[in-house]
KEDOMAR-775769 format. One record per residue (C-alpha): residue number from 1; residue in one letter; chain; x negated, y, z. Coordinates in Angstrom, 2 decimals. Layout:
N
<atom num="NUM" residuo="A" cadena="A" x="X" y="Y" z="Z"/>
...
// end
This chain:
94
<atom num="1" residuo="M" cadena="A" x="-0.04" y="-0.03" z="0.10"/>
<atom num="2" residuo="P" cadena="A" x="-2.28" y="2.78" z="-1.13"/>
<atom num="3" residuo="E" cadena="A" x="-1.61" y="6.25" z="0.14"/>
<atom num="4" residuo="Q" cadena="A" x="-1.25" y="8.94" z="-2.34"/>
<atom num="5" residuo="H" cadena="A" x="-1.23" y="12.60" z="-2.53"/>
<atom num="6" residuo="F" cadena="A" x="1.16" y="14.59" z="-4.88"/>
<atom num="7" residuo="Y" cadena="A" x="0.31" y="18.10" z="-5.71"/>
<atom num="8" residuo="V" cadena="A" x="3.18" y="20.52" z="-6.05"/>
<atom num="9" residuo="R" cadena="A" x="3.75" y="24.21" z="-7.11"/>
<atom num="10" residuo="W" cadena="A" x="6.52" y="26.04" z="-5.29"/>
<atom num="11" residuo="P" cadena="A" x="8.65" y="28.60" z="-7.00"/>
<atom num="12" residuo="D" cadena="A" x="6.44" y="31.52" z="-5.58"/>
<atom num="13" residuo="G" cadena="A" x="3.41" y="30.10" z="-7.26"/>
<atom num="14" residuo="Q" cadena="A" x="1.87" y="28.68" z="-4.15"/>
<atom num="15" residuo="E" cadena="A" x="0.45" y="25.28" z="-4.42"/>
<atom num="16" residuo="E" cadena="A" x="0.53" y="22.48" z="-1.73"/>
<atom num="17" residuo="I" cadena="A" x="-1.03" y="18.92" z="-1.46"/>
<atom num="18" residuo="C" cadena="A" x="1.58" y="16.53" z="0.03"/>
<atom num="19" residuo="Y" cadena="A" x="1.05" y="13.11" z="1.37"/>
<atom num="20" residuo="S" cadena="A" x="2.69" y="9.76" z="0.98"/>
<atom num="21" residuo="P" cadena="A" x="1.52" y="6.63" z="2.73"/>
<atom num="22" residuo="S" cadena="A" x="2.73" y="4.57" z="-0.22"/>
<atom num="23" residuo="S" cadena="A" x="2.42" y="4.68" z="-4.05"/>
<atom num="24" residuo="V" cadena="A" x="6.40" y="4.38" z="-3.97"/>
<atom num="25" residuo="I" cadena="A" x="6.16" y="8.23" z="-4.52"/>
<atom num="26" residuo="N" cadena="A" x="5.67" y="7.44" z="-8.32"/>
<atom num="27" residuo="D" cadena="A" x="9.15" y="5.87" z="-8.38"/>
<atom num="28" residuo="Y" cadena="A" x="10.62" y="9.38" z="-7.39"/>
<atom num="29" residuo="F" cadena="A" x="8.32" y="11.86" z="-9.12"/>
<atom num="30" residuo="S" cadena="A" x="6.61" y="12.38" z="-12.45"/>
<atom num="31" residuo="A" cadena="A" x="3.39" y="14.30" z="-13.00"/>
<atom num="32" residuo="G" cadena="A" x="4.27" y="17.44" z="-15.05"/>
<atom num="33" residuo="E" cadena="A" x="7.87" y="17.42" z="-14.17"/>
<atom num="34" residuo="S" cadena="A" x="9.73" y="20.42" z="-12.61"/>
<atom num="35" residuo="Y" cadena="A" x="12.73" y="19.79" z="-10.08"/>
<atom num="36" residuo="P" cadena="A" x="15.14" y="22.31" z="-8.65"/>
<atom num="37" residuo="V" cadena="A" x="14.42" y="23.10" z="-5.22"/>
<atom num="38" residuo="P" cadena="A" x="17.44" y="21.04" z="-3.64"/>
<atom num="39" residuo="E" cadena="A" x="16.64" y="17.93" z="-5.98"/>
<atom num="40" residuo="F" cadena="A" x="12.86" y="18.08" z="-5.03"/>
<atom num="41" residuo="V" cadena="A" x="13.92" y="18.02" z="-1.21"/>
<atom num="42" residuo="A" cadena="A" x="16.37" y="15.12" z="-1.80"/>
<atom num="43" residuo="R" cadena="A" x="13.80" y="13.11" z="-3.82"/>
<atom num="44" residuo="S" cadena="A" x="11.18" y="13.84" z="-1.14"/>
<atom num="45" residuo="E" cadena="A" x="13.49" y="12.57" z="1.57"/>
<atom num="46" residuo="K" cadena="A" x="14.22" y="9.36" z="-0.43"/>
<atom num="47" residuo="A" cadena="A" x="10.67" y="8.67" z="-1.32"/>
<atom num="48" residuo="L" cadena="A" x="9.09" y="9.59" z="1.99"/>
<atom num="49" residuo="S" cadena="A" x="11.78" y="7.54" z="3.97"/>
<atom num="50" residuo="H" cadena="A" x="11.12" y="4.57" z="1.52"/>
<atom num="51" residuo="A" cadena="A" x="7.25" y="4.95" z="2.02"/>
<atom num="52" residuo="S" cadena="A" x="7.79" y="5.03" z="5.91"/>
<atom num="53" residuo="R" cadena="A" x="10.05" y="1.96" z="5.72"/>
<atom num="54" residuo="R" cadena="A" x="7.28" y="0.13" z="3.81"/>
<atom num="55" residuo="V" cadena="A" x="4.88" y="0.91" z="6.40"/>
<atom num="56" residuo="Q" cadena="A" x="7.15" y="-0.41" z="9.08"/>
<atom num="57" residuo="E" cadena="A" x="7.64" y="-3.47" z="7.20"/>
<atom num="58" residuo="K" cadena="A" x="4.00" y="-3.99" z="7.01"/>
<atom num="59" residuo="Y" cadena="A" x="2.66" y="-2.81" z="10.30"/>
<atom num="60" residuo="G" cadena="A" x="5.58" y="-2.87" z="12.63"/>
<atom num="61" residuo="F" cadena="A" x="6.12" y="0.98" z="13.06"/>
<atom num="62" residuo="A" cadena="A" x="7.38" y="3.80" z="10.80"/>
<atom num="63" residuo="C" cadena="A" x="4.94" y="6.26" z="9.38"/>
<atom num="64" residuo="S" cadena="A" x="5.13" y="9.45" z="11.32"/>
<atom num="65" residuo="S" cadena="A" x="2.61" y="11.33" z="8.80"/>
<atom num="66" residuo="A" cadena="A" x="5.43" y="10.69" z="6.09"/>
<atom num="67" residuo="M" cadena="A" x="8.10" y="12.16" z="8.29"/>
<atom num="68" residuo="D" cadena="A" x="5.93" y="14.99" z="9.22"/>
<atom num="69" residuo="Q" cadena="A" x="5.47" y="15.74" z="5.49"/>
<atom num="70" residuo="L" cadena="A" x="9.19" y="15.60" z="4.96"/>
<atom num="71" residuo="Q" cadena="A" x="9.72" y="18.39" z="7.75"/>
<atom num="72" residuo="R" cadena="A" x="7.04" y="20.49" z="5.89"/>
<atom num="73" residuo="I" cadena="A" x="8.83" y="20.26" z="2.74"/>
<atom num="74" residuo="K" cadena="A" x="12.18" y="21.14" z="4.25"/>
<atom num="75" residuo="Q" cadena="A" x="10.65" y="24.00" z="6.09"/>
<atom num="76" residuo="R" cadena="A" x="8.98" y="25.27" z="2.80"/>
<atom num="77" residuo="A" cadena="A" x="12.18" y="24.60" z="0.94"/>
<atom num="78" residuo="S" cadena="A" x="14.22" y="26.71" z="3.24"/>
<atom num="79" residuo="H" cadena="A" x="12.51" y="29.89" z="1.98"/>
<atom num="80" residuo="F" cadena="A" x="14.09" y="29.60" z="-1.46"/>
<atom num="81" residuo="D" cadena="A" x="17.73" y="29.85" z="-2.48"/>
<atom num="82" residuo="A" cadena="A" x="19.37" y="26.61" z="-3.45"/>
<atom num="83" residuo="D" cadena="A" x="19.61" y="28.20" z="-7.07"/>
<atom num="84" residuo="L" cadena="A" x="18.68" y="25.87" z="-10.00"/>
<atom num="85" residuo="E" cadena="A" x="16.20" y="28.63" z="-11.38"/>
<atom num="86" residuo="H" cadena="A" x="13.97" y="27.90" z="-8.42"/>
<atom num="87" residuo="V" cadena="A" x="11.88" y="24.84" z="-9.29"/>
<atom num="88" residuo="V" cadena="A" x="8.97" y="22.95" z="-7.68"/>
<atom num="89" residuo="T" cadena="A" x="6.36" y="21.45" z="-10.19"/>
<atom num="90" residuo="V" cadena="A" x="4.86" y="18.18" z="-9.61"/>
<atom num="91" residuo="H" cadena="A" x="1.58" y="18.71" z="-11.35"/>
<atom num="92" residuo="Q" cadena="A" x="-0.32" y="15.73" z="-10.23"/>
<atom num="93" residuo="I" cadena="A" x="0.04" y="12.44" z="-8.28"/>
<atom num="94" residuo="G" cadena="A" x="-2.90" y="10.49" z="-7.31"/>
// end
């Protein structure tokens, strides 16, 4: 279960490196794609929850780092309107 980072650009142009404990992130995002902020948050929640469950299945405990990352994403997303013009671009996964 290789950990992965996904590199995103927020609507204000700021870039962030996000963490996933599992490569399952590739099932939810594609490099070079842009997602409206609400969709990015929803996909992040599904992806990081899935990744945390995979850690729990393998090691017997959930991944707090995945849940911390999700909280950071939600916090950052709260600064933008839920308007479809505000997008987050995933520019690299790896």
